[in-house]
mmCIF file of the N, C-alpha and C atoms, coordinates in Angstrom:
data_MODEL
# 
_entry.id   MODEL 
# 
loop_
_atom_site.group_PDB 
_atom_site.id 
_atom_site.type_symbol 
_atom_site.label_atom_id 
_atom_site.label_alt_id 
_atom_site.label_comp_id 
_atom_site.label_asym_id 
_atom_site.label_entity_id 
_atom_site.label_seq_id 
_atom_site.pdbx_PDB_ins_code 
_atom_site.Cartn_x 
_atom_site.Cartn_y 
_atom_site.Cartn_z 
_atom_site.occupancy 
_atom_site.B_iso_or_equiv 
_atom_site.pdbx_formal_charge 
_atom_site.auth_seq_id 
_atom_site.auth_comp_id 
_atom_site.auth_asym_id 
_atom_site.auth_atom_id 
_atom_site.pdbx_PDB_model_num 
ATOM 1   N N  . MET A 1 1  ? 0.956   -1.211 -0.150 1.00 0.00 ? 1  MET A N  1 
ATOM 2   C CA . MET A 1 1  ? -0.161  -0.143 -0.284 1.00 0.00 ? 1  MET A CA 1 
ATOM 3   C C  . MET A 1 1  ? 0.726   0.802  0.074  1.00 0.00 ? 1  MET A C  1 
ATOM 4   N N  . PRO A 1 2  ? 0.763   2.391  -0.949 1.00 0.00 ? 2  PRO A N  1 
ATOM 5   C CA . PRO A 1 2  ? 1.590   3.311  -1.188 1.00 0.00 ? 2  PRO A CA 1 
ATOM 6   C C  . PRO A 1 2  ? 1.765   4.353  0.127  1.00 0.00 ? 2  PRO A C  1 
ATOM 7   N N  . ASP A 1 3  ? 0.278   4.304  0.650  1.00 0.00 ? 3  ASP A N  1 
ATOM 8   C CA . ASP A 1 3  ? 0.600   5.414  2.212  1.00 0.00 ? 3  ASP A CA 1 
ATOM 9   C C  . ASP A 1 3  ? 0.535   4.854  3.155  1.00 0.00 ? 3  ASP A C  1 
ATOM 10  N N  . ALA A 1 4  ? 0.976   3.248  3.643  1.00 0.00 ? 4  ALA A N  1 
ATOM 11  C CA . ALA A 1 4  ? 0.735   2.881  4.832  1.00 0.00 ? 4  ALA A CA 1 
ATOM 12  C C  . ALA A 1 4  ? 1.728   3.232  5.732  1.00 0.00 ? 4  ALA A C  1 
ATOM 13  N N  . ASP A 1 5  ? 2.502   4.082  5.554  1.00 0.00 ? 5  ASP A N  1 
ATOM 14  C CA . ASP A 1 5  ? 3.218   5.229  6.739  1.00 0.00 ? 5  ASP A CA 1 
ATOM 15  C C  . ASP A 1 5  ? 2.583   5.789  7.168  1.00 0.00 ? 5  ASP A C  1 
ATOM 16  N N  . ILE A 1 6  ? 1.850   6.442  6.308  1.00 0.00 ? 6  ILE A N  1 
ATOM 17  C CA . ILE A 1 6  ? 0.959   8.049  6.920  1.00 0.00 ? 6  ILE A CA 1 
ATOM 18  C C  . ILE A 1 6  ? -0.492  6.845  7.661  1.00 0.00 ? 6  ILE A C  1 
ATOM 19  N N  . LEU A 1 7  ? -0.840  6.029  6.902  1.00 0.00 ? 7  LEU A N  1 
ATOM 20  C CA . LEU A 1 7  ? -1.512  4.849  7.915  1.00 0.00 ? 7  LEU A CA 1 
ATOM 21  C C  . LEU A 1 7  ? -1.383  4.638  9.070  1.00 0.00 ? 7  LEU A C  1 
ATOM 22  N N  . GLN A 1 8  ? -0.762  4.290  9.189  1.00 0.00 ? 8  GLN A N  1 
ATOM 23  C CA . GLN A 1 8  ? 0.238   3.709  10.397 1.00 0.00 ? 8  GLN A CA 1 
ATOM 24  C C  . GLN A 1 8  ? -0.121  4.928  11.532 1.00 0.00 ? 8  GLN A C  1 
ATOM 25  N N  . GLU A 1 9  ? 0.493   5.764  11.230 1.00 0.00 ? 9  GLU A N  1 
ATOM 26  C CA . GLU A 1 9  ? 0.859   7.028  12.003 1.00 0.00 ? 9  GLU A CA 1 
ATOM 27  C C  . GLU A 1 9  ? -0.300  7.328  12.778 1.00 0.00 ? 9  GLU A C  1 
ATOM 28  N N  . ALA A 1 10 ? -1.403  7.599  11.800 1.00 0.00 ? 10 ALA A N  1 
ATOM 29  C CA . ALA A 1 10 ? -2.946  7.817  12.434 1.00 0.00 ? 10 ALA A CA 1 
ATOM 30  C C  . ALA A 1 10 ? -3.842  6.583  13.189 1.00 0.00 ? 10 ALA A C  1 
ATOM 31  N N  . ILE A 1 11 ? -3.364  5.727  12.764 1.00 0.00 ? 11 ILE A N  1 
ATOM 32  C CA . ILE A 1 11 ? -4.346  4.397  13.452 1.00 0.00 ? 11 ILE A CA 1 
ATOM 33  C C  . ILE A 1 11 ? -3.383  4.592  14.927 1.00 0.00 ? 11 ILE A C  1 
ATOM 34  N N  . GLU A 1 12 ? -2.004  4.638  15.431 1.00 0.00 ? 12 GLU A N  1 
ATOM 35  C CA . GLU A 1 12 ? -1.877  5.111  16.533 1.00 0.00 ? 12 GLU A CA 1 
ATOM 36  C C  . GLU A 1 12 ? -1.733  6.434  16.750 1.00 0.00 ? 12 GLU A C  1 
ATOM 37  N N  . GLU A 1 13 ? -1.970  7.597  16.516 1.00 0.00 ? 13 GLU A N  1 
ATOM 38  C CA . GLU A 1 13 ? -2.761  8.484  17.002 1.00 0.00 ? 13 GLU A CA 1 
ATOM 39  C C  . GLU A 1 13 ? -3.785  8.179  17.726 1.00 0.00 ? 13 GLU A C  1 
ATOM 40  N N  . LEU A 1 14 ? -4.782  7.517  17.048 1.00 0.00 ? 14 LEU A N  1 
ATOM 41  C CA . LEU A 1 14 ? -6.271  7.246  16.934 1.00 0.00 ? 14 LEU A CA 1 
ATOM 42  C C  . LEU A 1 14 ? -6.448  6.350  18.435 1.00 0.00 ? 14 LEU A C  1 
ATOM 43  N N  . GLN A 1 15 ? -5.258  5.794  18.663 1.00 0.00 ? 15 GLN A N  1 
ATOM 44  C CA . GLN A 1 15 ? -5.449  4.326  19.818 1.00 0.00 ? 15 GLN A CA 1 
ATOM 45  C C  . GLN A 1 15 ? -4.811  5.216  20.789 1.00 0.00 ? 15 GLN A C  1 
ATOM 46  N N  . LYS A 1 16 ? -4.003  6.271  20.737 1.00 0.00 ? 16 LYS A N  1 
ATOM 47  C CA . LYS A 1 16 ? -3.258  7.046  21.573 1.00 0.00 ? 16 LYS A CA 1 
ATOM 48  C C  . LYS A 1 16 ? -4.730  8.148  22.653 1.00 0.00 ? 16 LYS A C  1 
ATOM 49  N N  . ARG A 1 17 ? -5.630  8.261  21.668 1.00 0.00 ? 17 ARG A N  1 
ATOM 50  C CA . ARG A 1 17 ? -6.244  9.327  22.080 1.00 0.00 ? 17 ARG A CA 1 
ATOM 51  C C  . ARG A 1 17 ? -7.818  8.364  22.636 1.00 0.00 ? 17 ARG A C  1 
ATOM 52  N N  . THR A 1 18 ? -8.170  7.073  21.833 1.00 0.00 ? 18 THR A N  1 
ATOM 53  C CA . THR A 1 18 ? -9.234  6.291  22.457 1.00 0.00 ? 18 THR A CA 1 
ATOM 54  C C  . THR A 1 18 ? -8.578  5.836  23.890 1.00 0.00 ? 18 THR A C  1 
ATOM 55  N N  . THR A 1 19 ? -7.440  5.118  24.027 1.00 0.00 ? 19 THR A N  1 
ATOM 56  C CA . THR A 1 19 ? -6.644  4.852  25.193 1.00 0.00 ? 19 THR A CA 1 
ATOM 57  C C  . THR A 1 19 ? -7.243  5.948  26.429 1.00 0.00 ? 19 THR A C  1 
ATOM 58  N N  . ALA A 1 20 ? -6.572  7.173  25.984 1.00 0.00 ? 20 ALA A N  1 
ATOM 59  C CA . ALA A 1 20 ? -6.818  8.308  26.977 1.00 0.00 ? 20 ALA A CA 1 
ATOM 60  C C  . ALA A 1 20 ? -8.292  8.776  27.111 1.00 0.00 ? 20 ALA A C  1 
ATOM 61  N N  . GLY A 1 21 ? -9.493  8.489  26.498 1.00 0.00 ? 21 GLY A N  1 
ATOM 62  C CA . GLY A 1 21 ? -10.953 8.867  26.761 1.00 0.00 ? 21 GLY A CA 1 
ATOM 63  C C  . GLY A 1 21 ? -10.939 9.779  26.227 1.00 0.00 ? 21 GLY A C  1 
ATOM 64  N N  . GLU A 1 22 ? -10.064 10.427 25.284 1.00 0.00 ? 22 GLU A N  1 
ATOM 65  C CA . GLU A 1 22 ? -10.559 11.803 24.477 1.00 0.00 ? 22 GLU A CA 1 
ATOM 66  C C  . GLU A 1 22 ? -11.314 11.547 23.251 1.00 0.00 ? 22 GLU A C  1 
ATOM 67  N N  . ALA A 1 23 ? -12.270 12.495 23.195 1.00 0.00 ? 23 ALA A N  1 
ATOM 68  C CA . ALA A 1 23 ? -13.512 12.436 21.920 1.00 0.00 ? 23 ALA A CA 1 
ATOM 69  C C  . ALA A 1 23 ? -12.491 12.743 20.977 1.00 0.00 ? 23 ALA A C  1 
ATOM 70  N N  . THR A 1 24 ? -12.707 12.157 19.922 1.00 0.00 ? 24 THR A N  1 
ATOM 71  C CA . THR A 1 24 ? -12.169 12.153 18.501 1.00 0.00 ? 24 THR A CA 1 
ATOM 72  C C  . THR A 1 24 ? -13.276 11.426 17.534 1.00 0.00 ? 24 THR A C  1 
ATOM 73  N N  . PHE A 1 25 ? -13.264 12.698 16.589 1.00 0.00 ? 25 PHE A N  1 
ATOM 74  C CA . PHE A 1 25 ? -14.178 12.541 15.222 1.00 0.00 ? 25 PHE A CA 1 
ATOM 75  C C  . PHE A 1 25 ? -13.300 12.547 14.120 1.00 0.00 ? 25 PHE A C  1 
ATOM 76  N N  . LEU A 1 26 ? -14.044 11.936 13.641 1.00 0.00 ? 26 LEU A N  1 
ATOM 77  C CA . LEU A 1 26 ? -13.843 11.729 11.900 1.00 0.00 ? 26 LEU A CA 1 
ATOM 78  C C  . LEU A 1 26 ? -14.635 12.337 11.051 1.00 0.00 ? 26 LEU A C  1 
ATOM 79  N N  . VAL A 1 27 ? -14.136 12.990 10.486 1.00 0.00 ? 27 VAL A N  1 
ATOM 80  C CA . VAL A 1 27 ? -15.280 13.935 9.686  1.00 0.00 ? 27 VAL A CA 1 
ATOM 81  C C  . VAL A 1 27 ? -14.827 13.981 8.048  1.00 0.00 ? 27 VAL A C  1 
ATOM 82  N N  . ASN A 1 28 ? -15.464 13.602 6.774  1.00 0.00 ? 28 ASN A N  1 
ATOM 83  C CA . ASN A 1 28 ? -15.238 13.234 5.725  1.00 0.00 ? 28 ASN A CA 1 
ATOM 84  C C  . ASN A 1 28 ? -15.282 14.872 5.005  1.00 0.00 ? 28 ASN A C  1 
ATOM 85  N N  . VAL A 1 29 ? -14.037 15.192 4.639  1.00 0.00 ? 29 VAL A N  1 
ATOM 86  C CA . VAL A 1 29 ? -14.011 16.547 3.521  1.00 0.00 ? 29 VAL A CA 1 
ATOM 87  C C  . VAL A 1 29 ? -13.714 16.491 2.332  1.00 0.00 ? 29 VAL A C  1 
ATOM 88  N N  . LYS A 1 30 ? -14.539 16.676 1.590  1.00 0.00 ? 30 LYS A N  1 
ATOM 89  C CA . LYS A 1 30 ? -13.916 16.407 0.041  1.00 0.00 ? 30 LYS A CA 1 
ATOM 90  C C  . LYS A 1 30 ? -13.082 17.525 -0.498 1.00 0.00 ? 30 LYS A C  1 
ATOM 91  N N  . ALA A 1 31 ? -11.837 17.385 -0.803 1.00 0.00 ? 31 ALA A N  1 
ATOM 92  C CA . ALA A 1 31 ? -10.750 18.061 -1.364 1.00 0.00 ? 31 ALA A CA 1 
ATOM 93  C C  . ALA A 1 31 ? -10.831 18.789 -2.694 1.00 0.00 ? 31 ALA A C  1 
ATOM 94  N N  . HIS A 1 32 ? -10.242 20.132 -2.573 1.00 0.00 ? 32 HIS A N  1 
ATOM 95  C CA . HIS A 1 32 ? -10.692 20.760 -3.750 1.00 0.00 ? 32 HIS A CA 1 
ATOM 96  C C  . HIS A 1 32 ? -12.015 21.328 -4.422 1.00 0.00 ? 32 HIS A C  1 
ATOM 97  N N  . ARG A 1 33 ? -12.779 21.672 -3.334 1.00 0.00 ? 33 ARG A N  1 
ATOM 98  C CA . ARG A 1 33 ? -14.413 21.618 -3.730 1.00 0.00 ? 33 ARG A CA 1 
ATOM 99  C C  . ARG A 1 33 ? -14.273 22.757 -2.577 1.00 0.00 ? 33 ARG A C  1 
ATOM 100 N N  . GLY A 1 34 ? -13.526 23.725 -2.133 1.00 0.00 ? 34 GLY A N  1 
ATOM 101 C CA . GLY A 1 34 ? -14.040 24.852 -1.741 1.00 0.00 ? 34 GLY A CA 1 
ATOM 102 C C  . GLY A 1 34 ? -14.469 24.708 -0.451 1.00 0.00 ? 34 GLY A C  1 
ATOM 103 N N  . GLU A 1 35 ? -14.208 23.661 -0.177 1.00 0.00 ? 35 GLU A N  1 
ATOM 104 C CA . GLU A 1 35 ? -14.577 23.707 1.768  1.00 0.00 ? 35 GLU A CA 1 
ATOM 105 C C  . GLU A 1 35 ? -13.704 24.171 2.610  1.00 0.00 ? 35 GLU A C  1 
ATOM 106 N N  . THR A 1 36 ? -14.351 24.825 3.691  1.00 0.00 ? 36 THR A N  1 
ATOM 107 C CA . THR A 1 36 ? -13.694 25.377 4.796  1.00 0.00 ? 36 THR A CA 1 
ATOM 108 C C  . THR A 1 36 ? -12.439 24.726 5.153  1.00 0.00 ? 36 THR A C  1 
ATOM 109 N N  . ALA A 1 37 ? -13.340 23.472 5.604  1.00 0.00 ? 37 ALA A N  1 
ATOM 110 C CA . ALA A 1 37 ? -12.167 22.548 6.179  1.00 0.00 ? 37 ALA A CA 1 
ATOM 111 C C  . ALA A 1 37 ? -10.486 22.329 5.438  1.00 0.00 ? 37 ALA A C  1 
ATOM 112 N N  . ASP A 1 38 ? -10.842 22.523 4.447  1.00 0.00 ? 38 ASP A N  1 
ATOM 113 C CA . ASP A 1 38 ? -10.136 21.894 3.563  1.00 0.00 ? 38 ASP A CA 1 
ATOM 114 C C  . ASP A 1 38 ? -8.843  22.811 3.081  1.00 0.00 ? 38 ASP A C  1 
ATOM 115 N N  . GLU A 1 39 ? -9.828  23.900 3.272  1.00 0.00 ? 39 GLU A N  1 
ATOM 116 C CA . GLU A 1 39 ? -8.956  25.224 2.688  1.00 0.00 ? 39 GLU A CA 1 
ATOM 117 C C  . GLU A 1 39 ? -7.811  25.596 3.915  1.00 0.00 ? 39 GLU A C  1 
ATOM 118 N N  . VAL A 1 40 ? -8.238  25.528 5.274  1.00 0.00 ? 40 VAL A N  1 
ATOM 119 C CA . VAL A 1 40 ? -7.663  25.382 6.290  1.00 0.00 ? 40 VAL A CA 1 
ATOM 120 C C  . VAL A 1 40 ? -6.337  24.316 6.402  1.00 0.00 ? 40 VAL A C  1 
ATOM 121 N N  . ALA A 1 41 ? -6.852  23.624 6.024  1.00 0.00 ? 41 ALA A N  1 
ATOM 122 C CA . ALA A 1 41 ? -5.805  22.431 6.445  1.00 0.00 ? 41 ALA A CA 1 
ATOM 123 C C  . ALA A 1 41 ? -4.526  22.600 5.154  1.00 0.00 ? 41 ALA A C  1 
ATOM 124 N N  . ASP A 1 42 ? -5.387  23.101 3.772  1.00 0.00 ? 42 ASP A N  1 
ATOM 125 C CA . ASP A 1 42 ? -4.316  23.810 2.548  1.00 0.00 ? 42 ASP A CA 1 
ATOM 126 C C  . ASP A 1 42 ? -3.180  24.664 3.267  1.00 0.00 ? 42 ASP A C  1 
ATOM 127 N N  . ILE A 1 43 ? -3.557  25.698 3.609  1.00 0.00 ? 43 ILE A N  1 
ATOM 128 C CA . ILE A 1 43 ? -3.181  26.817 3.975  1.00 0.00 ? 43 ILE A CA 1 
ATOM 129 C C  . ILE A 1 43 ? -1.881  26.276 5.204  1.00 0.00 ? 43 ILE A C  1 
ATOM 130 N N  . LYS A 1 44 ? -2.258  25.520 5.929  1.00 0.00 ? 44 LYS A N  1 
ATOM 131 C CA . LYS A 1 44 ? -1.442  25.315 7.005  1.00 0.00 ? 44 LYS A CA 1 
ATOM 132 C C  . LYS A 1 44 ? -0.297  24.479 6.379  1.00 0.00 ? 44 LYS A C  1 
ATOM 133 N N  . ALA A 1 45 ? -0.880  23.555 5.873  1.00 0.00 ? 45 ALA A N  1 
ATOM 134 C CA . ALA A 1 45 ? 0.201   22.832 5.063  1.00 0.00 ? 45 ALA A CA 1 
ATOM 135 C C  . ALA A 1 45 ? 1.643   23.516 4.233  1.00 0.00 ? 45 ALA A C  1 
ATOM 136 N N  . ASP A 1 46 ? 0.773   24.444 3.695  1.00 0.00 ? 46 ASP A N  1 
ATOM 137 C CA . ASP A 1 46 ? 1.637   25.124 3.009  1.00 0.00 ? 46 ASP A CA 1 
ATOM 138 C C  . ASP A 1 46 ? 2.405   26.436 3.886  1.00 0.00 ? 46 ASP A C  1 
ATOM 139 N N  . LYS A 1 47 ? 2.030   26.426 4.682  1.00 0.00 ? 47 LYS A N  1 
ATOM 140 C CA . LYS A 1 47 ? 2.765   27.347 5.591  1.00 0.00 ? 47 LYS A CA 1 
ATOM 141 C C  . LYS A 1 47 ? 4.084   26.497 6.532  1.00 0.00 ? 47 LYS A C  1 
ATOM 142 N N  . ALA A 1 48 ? 3.156   25.009 6.459  1.00 0.00 ? 48 ALA A N  1 
ATOM 143 C CA . ALA A 1 48 ? 4.400   24.351 7.168  1.00 0.00 ? 48 ALA A CA 1 
ATOM 144 C C  . ALA A 1 48 ? 5.662   23.519 6.601  1.00 0.00 ? 48 ALA A C  1 
ATOM 145 N N  . ILE A 1 49 ? 5.475   23.440 5.233  1.00 0.00 ? 49 ILE A N  1 
ATOM 146 C CA . ILE A 1 49 ? 6.352   23.140 3.995  1.00 0.00 ? 49 ILE A CA 1 
ATOM 147 C C  . ILE A 1 49 ? 7.310   24.531 4.155  1.00 0.00 ? 49 ILE A C  1 
ATOM 148 N N  . SER A 1 50 ? 6.857   25.586 3.482  1.00 0.00 ? 50 SER A N  1 
ATOM 149 C CA . SER A 1 50 ? 7.747   27.109 3.394  1.00 0.00 ? 50 SER A CA 1 
ATOM 150 C C  . SER A 1 50 ? 8.767   27.405 4.242  1.00 0.00 ? 50 SER A C  1 
ATOM 151 N N  . SER A 1 51 ? 8.351   26.963 5.896  1.00 0.00 ? 51 SER A N  1 
ATOM 152 C CA . SER A 1 51 ? 8.606   27.744 6.980  1.00 0.00 ? 51 SER A CA 1 
ATOM 153 C C  . SER A 1 51 ? 9.825   27.229 7.332  1.00 0.00 ? 51 SER A C  1 
ATOM 154 N N  . ASN A 1 52 ? 11.238  27.925 7.423  1.00 0.00 ? 52 ASN A N  1 
ATOM 155 C CA . ASN A 1 52 ? 12.517  27.415 8.375  1.00 0.00 ? 52 ASN A CA 1 
ATOM 156 C C  . ASN A 1 52 ? 12.101  27.438 9.395  1.00 0.00 ? 52 ASN A C  1 
ATOM 157 N N  . ASP A 1 53 ? 11.006  27.573 10.378 1.00 0.00 ? 53 ASP A N  1 
ATOM 158 C CA . ASP A 1 53 ? 10.850  26.891 11.448 1.00 0.00 ? 53 ASP A CA 1 
ATOM 159 C C  . ASP A 1 53 ? 10.535  25.948 11.842 1.00 0.00 ? 53 ASP A C  1 
ATOM 160 N N  . VAL A 1 54 ? 10.238  25.091 10.777 1.00 0.00 ? 54 VAL A N  1 
ATOM 161 C CA . VAL A 1 54 ? 9.367   23.685 10.857 1.00 0.00 ? 54 VAL A CA 1 
ATOM 162 C C  . VAL A 1 54 ? 10.302  22.607 10.599 1.00 0.00 ? 54 VAL A C  1 
ATOM 163 N N  . PRO A 1 55 ? 10.920  21.972 11.616 1.00 0.00 ? 55 PRO A N  1 
ATOM 164 C CA . PRO A 1 55 ? 11.647  20.960 11.415 1.00 0.00 ? 55 PRO A CA 1 
ATOM 165 C C  . PRO A 1 55 ? 10.853  19.561 10.467 1.00 0.00 ? 55 PRO A C  1 
ATOM 166 N N  . MET A 1 56 ? 12.064  19.630 9.352  1.00 0.00 ? 56 MET A N  1 
ATOM 167 C CA . MET A 1 56 ? 11.279  18.707 8.236  1.00 0.00 ? 56 MET A CA 1 
ATOM 168 C C  . MET A 1 56 ? 12.588  17.348 8.290  1.00 0.00 ? 56 MET A C  1 
ATOM 169 N N  . GLN A 1 57 ? 12.462  16.465 8.387  1.00 0.00 ? 57 GLN A N  1 
ATOM 170 C CA . GLN A 1 57 ? 13.090  15.090 7.900  1.00 0.00 ? 57 GLN A CA 1 
ATOM 171 C C  . GLN A 1 57 ? 12.047  14.145 6.465  1.00 0.00 ? 57 GLN A C  1 
ATOM 172 N N  . LEU A 1 58 ? 13.214  13.250 6.007  1.00 0.00 ? 58 LEU A N  1 
ATOM 173 C CA . LEU A 1 58 ? 12.839  12.278 5.224  1.00 0.00 ? 58 LEU A CA 1 
ATOM 174 C C  . LEU A 1 58 ? 12.283  10.837 5.340  1.00 0.00 ? 58 LEU A C  1 
ATOM 175 N N  . HIS A 1 59 ? 11.354  10.360 5.310  1.00 0.00 ? 59 HIS A N  1 
ATOM 176 C CA . HIS A 1 59 ? 11.145  8.894  5.766  1.00 0.00 ? 59 HIS A CA 1 
ATOM 177 C C  . HIS A 1 59 ? 11.661  8.537  5.360  1.00 0.00 ? 59 HIS A C  1 
ATOM 178 N N  . ASP A 1 60 ? 12.280  7.503  5.787  1.00 0.00 ? 60 ASP A N  1 
ATOM 179 C CA . ASP A 1 60 ? 13.425  6.173  5.522  1.00 0.00 ? 60 ASP A CA 1 
ATOM 180 C C  . ASP A 1 60 ? 13.174  5.796  4.111  1.00 0.00 ? 60 ASP A C  1 
ATOM 181 N N  . ARG A 1 61 ? 12.118  4.926  4.559  1.00 0.00 ? 61 ARG A N  1 
ATOM 182 C CA . ARG A 1 61 ? 11.246  4.113  3.372  1.00 0.00 ? 61 ARG A CA 1 
ATOM 183 C C  . ARG A 1 61 ? 10.564  4.632  2.255  1.00 0.00 ? 61 ARG A C  1 
ATOM 184 N N  . THR A 1 62 ? 9.566   5.811  2.639  1.00 0.00 ? 62 THR A N  1 
ATOM 185 C CA . THR A 1 62 ? 9.408   6.614  0.801  1.00 0.00 ? 62 THR A CA 1 
ATOM 186 C C  . THR A 1 62 ? 10.129  7.450  0.315  1.00 0.00 ? 62 THR A C  1 
ATOM 187 N N  . ASN A 1 63 ? 10.796  7.974  1.016  1.00 0.00 ? 63 ASN A N  1 
ATOM 188 C CA . ASN A 1 63 ? 11.705  9.615  1.007  1.00 0.00 ? 63 ASN A CA 1 
ATOM 189 C C  . ASN A 1 63 ? 10.671  10.483 0.223  1.00 0.00 ? 63 ASN A C  1 
ATOM 190 N N  . ARG A 1 64 ? 9.560   10.412 1.409  1.00 0.00 ? 64 ARG A N  1 
ATOM 191 C CA . ARG A 1 64 ? 8.921   11.830 1.283  1.00 0.00 ? 64 ARG A CA 1 
ATOM 192 C C  . ARG A 1 64 ? 9.093   12.214 2.462  1.00 0.00 ? 64 ARG A C  1 
ATOM 193 N N  . ALA A 1 65 ? 8.868   13.917 2.696  1.00 0.00 ? 65 ALA A N  1 
ATOM 194 C CA . ALA A 1 65 ? 9.179   15.099 3.938  1.00 0.00 ? 65 ALA A CA 1 
ATOM 195 C C  . ALA A 1 65 ? 8.037   14.574 5.045  1.00 0.00 ? 65 ALA A C  1 
ATOM 196 N N  . VAL A 1 66 ? 8.632   14.665 6.186  1.00 0.00 ? 66 VAL A N  1 
ATOM 197 C CA . VAL A 1 66 ? 7.806   14.183 7.227  1.00 0.00 ? 66 VAL A CA 1 
ATOM 198 C C  . VAL A 1 66 ? 7.952   15.911 8.060  1.00 0.00 ? 66 VAL A C  1 
ATOM 199 N N  . PHE A 1 67 ? 7.236   15.746 8.412  1.00 0.00 ? 67 PHE A N  1 
ATOM 200 C CA . PHE A 1 67 ? 7.278   17.179 9.464  1.00 0.00 ? 67 PHE A CA 1 
ATOM 201 C C  . PHE A 1 67 ? 6.543   17.009 11.076 1.00 0.00 ? 67 PHE A C  1 
ATOM 202 N N  . THR A 1 68 ? 7.515   17.572 11.858 1.00 0.00 ? 68 THR A N  1 
ATOM 203 C CA . THR A 1 68 ? 6.866   16.941 13.522 1.00 0.00 ? 68 THR A CA 1 
ATOM 204 C C  . THR A 1 68 ? 5.865   17.640 13.709 1.00 0.00 ? 68 THR A C  1 
ATOM 205 N N  . TRP A 1 69 ? 4.805   17.200 14.343 1.00 0.00 ? 69 TRP A N  1 
ATOM 206 C CA . TRP A 1 69 ? 3.570   17.950 14.847 1.00 0.00 ? 69 TRP A CA 1 
ATOM 207 C C  . TRP A 1 69 ? 3.793   17.950 16.025 1.00 0.00 ? 69 TRP A C  1 
ATOM 208 N N  . GLN A 1 70 ? 3.371   19.822 16.375 1.00 0.00 ? 70 GLN A N  1 
ATOM 209 C CA . GLN A 1 70 ? 3.492   20.093 17.306 1.00 0.00 ? 70 GLN A CA 1 
ATOM 210 C C  . GLN A 1 70 ? 1.839   20.837 18.566 1.00 0.00 ? 70 GLN A C  1 
ATOM 211 N N  . GLU A 1 71 ? 1.513   20.126 19.194 1.00 0.00 ? 71 GLU A N  1 
ATOM 212 C CA . GLU A 1 71 ? 0.096   20.299 19.873 1.00 0.00 ? 71 GLU A CA 1 
ATOM 213 C C  . GLU A 1 71 ? 0.411   22.556 19.799 1.00 0.00 ? 71 GLU A C  1 
ATOM 214 N N  . PRO A 1 72 ? -0.738  22.793 18.887 1.00 0.00 ? 72 PRO A N  1 
ATOM 215 C CA . PRO A 1 72 ? -0.860  24.198 19.469 1.00 0.00 ? 72 PRO A CA 1 
ATOM 216 C C  . PRO A 1 72 ? -1.062  24.684 20.662 1.00 0.00 ? 72 PRO A C  1 
ATOM 217 N N  . ARG A 1 73 ? -0.603  25.779 21.505 1.00 0.00 ? 73 ARG A N  1 
ATOM 218 C CA . ARG A 1 73 ? -0.756  25.695 22.182 1.00 0.00 ? 73 ARG A CA 1 
ATOM 219 C C  . ARG A 1 73 ? -2.410  27.061 22.838 1.00 0.00 ? 73 ARG A C  1 
ATOM 220 N N  . ARG A 1 74 ? -2.991  27.009 23.532 1.00 0.00 ? 74 ARG A N  1 
ATOM 221 C CA . ARG A 1 74 ? -4.310  26.972 23.582 1.00 0.00 ? 74 ARG A CA 1 
ATOM 222 C C  . ARG A 1 74 ? -4.361  28.402 25.006 1.00 0.00 ? 74 ARG A C  1 
ATOM 223 N N  . LYS A 1 75 ? -4.559  29.016 24.817 1.00 0.00 ? 75 LYS A N  1 
ATOM 224 C CA . LYS A 1 75 ? -5.568  29.719 25.834 1.00 0.00 ? 75 LYS A CA 1 
ATOM 225 C C  . LYS A 1 75 ? -6.788  29.187 26.801 1.00 0.00 ? 75 LYS A C  1 
ATOM 226 N N  . GLU A 1 76 ? -6.472  29.885 27.803 1.00 0.00 ? 76 GLU A N  1 
ATOM 227 C CA . GLU A 1 76 ? -7.327  29.350 28.751 1.00 0.00 ? 76 GLU A CA 1 
ATOM 228 C C  . GLU A 1 76 ? -9.366  29.546 28.574 1.00 0.00 ? 76 GLU A C  1 
ATOM 229 N N  . GLY A 1 77 ? -9.697  28.692 28.061 1.00 0.00 ? 77 GLY A N  1 
ATOM 230 C CA . GLY A 1 77 ? -11.342 29.023 27.998 1.00 0.00 ? 77 GLY A CA 1 
ATOM 231 C C  . GLY A 1 77 ? -11.440 28.791 26.301 1.00 0.00 ? 77 GLY A C  1 
ATOM 232 N N  . THR A 1 78 ? -10.570 28.641 25.185 1.00 0.00 ? 78 THR A N  1 
ATOM 233 C CA . THR A 1 78 ? -10.938 28.605 24.558 1.00 0.00 ? 78 THR A CA 1 
ATOM 234 C C  . THR A 1 78 ? -10.682 27.032 23.295 1.00 0.00 ? 78 THR A C  1 
ATOM 235 N N  . VAL A 1 79 ? -11.454 27.437 22.486 1.00 0.00 ? 79 VAL A N  1 
ATOM 236 C CA . VAL A 1 79 ? -11.348 26.285 21.357 1.00 0.00 ? 79 VAL A CA 1 
ATOM 237 C C  . VAL A 1 79 ? -11.026 26.408 20.251 1.00 0.00 ? 79 VAL A C  1 
ATOM 238 N N  . SER A 1 80 ? -9.745  25.494 19.855 1.00 0.00 ? 80 SER A N  1 
ATOM 239 C CA . SER A 1 80 ? -9.101  25.547 18.296 1.00 0.00 ? 80 SER A CA 1 
ATOM 240 C C  . SER A 1 80 ? -9.997  23.942 17.324 1.00 0.00 ? 80 SER A C  1 
ATOM 241 N N  . TYR A 1 81 ? -10.188 24.556 15.953 1.00 0.00 ? 81 TYR A N  1 
ATOM 242 C CA . TYR A 1 81 ? -10.657 24.153 15.330 1.00 0.00 ? 81 TYR A CA 1 
ATOM 243 C C  . TYR A 1 81 ? -9.618  23.192 14.181 1.00 0.00 ? 81 TYR A C  1 
# 
């Protein structure tokens, strides 16, 4: 499977969240159709790959760029989407 490494990381993250009892929702978002969630994700991805502040490595097996996720800091009483 060409994207097995991405799928494996997603499964591991879901397992961590469910083990910790955290609410997790999966939403199907159609790409390239002007949906807000997709557009925001595209903007964040573009910023991540163009920033010198974001550490990047190449995946050993696939030679794809891998960026390290950092949990955003939230102010007390705010919700981030």
